[in-house]
N, C-alpha and C positions, 0 to 999 in steps of 0.2 A: 504494500500500500504506500509505503514511503517512496518507493521508486516511481509510482504512478502520479503521486501528488507533488513530488519534489520537496516534501517537507516531513520532518519527523513529528512536528507539532503544528496544529492548526488552531486558530482562534476565530470564533464566530461571535457575532453579537448575540443578543438574547434569543435563544431558541427554546420554545416551550416544551417540546417533547422529542422523542427519538424519531418519530415519523417525519417531523419537520426537519430534523437534523439530516436525515437521509436525503430529503428533497434538496436541501441546500448543498450538500456534498455533491450530489449528482449534477446539480446546476453548475457548480464550480468546476467539477472534474467529471465530464460526461463519460469518460472511460470506466468509471466505477459502476455505471449502470449494468454492465455485462459481467461484473466480478461479484460473486456472492461473498458477503462478509457479515460478520457478527459485530454487535455493539456490546461493550461492557460499560456499565455505569458503576463507578466506585468499585471496580474490580469484580463485579458480579455480572455474568452474562444475562442479557435480557432476551425474552422471546416475544414479547408484545410491546406495543407502544407504551413508553414510560415517560412520565414527566421529568423534566430536567430543571434543577434549581442552580442558582449561582454558586460557583465554587466546586461543583462536582467534577470528578475526573472521568473522562470518557475515553474509551479506547476502541479502535477499529481493528478487528482481528480477521485475517484472511482465512480461507478454508483450510482445515487441517484434518488429519485423521490420526487415530490412535489405536492402540490395541494392547 
């Protein structure tokens, strides 16, 4: 993800939730639309739209497999 965006860290203005965050990311970096990724909020993977409050740590995680 760092290679696609050119940044290790991104700063966005006030984003109310993770669905809006995804929209803004894809708007800024259209190549992300075809790349599946997960979002973690404060080091916890989220599966549904989640509210975002000021000061939370968000991480974008590329697809991975384990075993």
